[in-house]
Legacy VTK file of the C-alpha trace (Angstrom):
# vtk DataFile Version 3.0
C-alpha trace
ASCII
DATASET POLYDATA
POINTS 70 float
129.752 108.095 101.905
126.333 109.682 101.622
123.313 107.659 102.759
120.807 107.130 99.985
117.191 106.200 100.310
116.380 103.304 98.002
113.027 101.890 97.010
112.875 98.151 96.479
111.242 96.567 93.458
111.081 93.123 91.934
110.382 92.119 88.341
110.568 89.042 86.172
112.447 89.324 82.884
112.780 86.343 80.558
111.703 83.994 83.334
114.267 85.294 85.799
113.345 87.181 88.950
115.374 90.343 89.519
115.671 92.376 92.729
115.983 96.110 92.080
116.873 99.204 94.107
115.717 102.561 92.780
116.393 106.115 93.871
113.349 108.365 94.242
114.395 110.179 91.040
114.515 106.894 89.109
111.056 105.931 90.387
109.646 109.340 89.420
111.135 109.092 85.912
109.858 105.548 85.418
106.393 106.477 86.664
106.231 109.471 84.349
107.272 107.261 81.440
104.662 104.629 82.368
101.834 107.149 82.607
102.425 108.677 79.171
99.491 107.610 76.976
101.880 106.919 74.086
103.610 104.255 76.209
100.454 102.433 77.290
101.185 99.545 74.923
104.250 98.663 77.044
102.108 98.087 80.152
100.671 94.534 80.213
96.903 94.537 80.628
96.960 92.201 83.611
99.165 94.496 85.724
97.426 97.866 85.292
96.308 97.878 88.910
97.514 101.460 89.469
95.048 102.930 86.999
93.286 105.285 86.964
96.055 107.585 88.080
94.907 109.826 90.899
96.795 112.590 92.650
97.823 111.448 96.141
96.298 113.231 99.122
98.165 116.282 100.400
98.817 114.566 103.708
100.766 111.300 103.680
99.361 108.153 105.214
101.739 108.193 108.174
101.120 111.867 108.886
97.354 111.247 108.814
97.484 108.371 111.289
99.797 110.261 113.640
97.606 113.374 113.553
100.156 115.639 111.841
97.880 116.906 109.038
96.512 120.402 108.609
LINES 1 71
70 0 1 2 3 4 5 6 7 8 9 10 11 12 13 14 15 16 17 18 19 20 21 22 23 24 25 26 27 28 29 30 31 32 33 34 35 36 37 38 39 40 41 42 43 44 45 46 47 48 49 50 51 52 53 54 55 56 57 58 59 60 61 62 63 64 65 66 67 68 69
């Protein structure tokens, strides 16, 4: 069996807390869907803490702190 890298998430739907495991592809698709201006009405106003959307730095956090950046 192939090892998969999962990303954990947690949401509340209809008053019930759900644990979720996403693949990187699923996260990328969901993020793209969430950042489409036509879908902004689906994002509750009190959780838009990721906005404005900014491109991440070229060097990841862990690479920066370990001195592996260009």
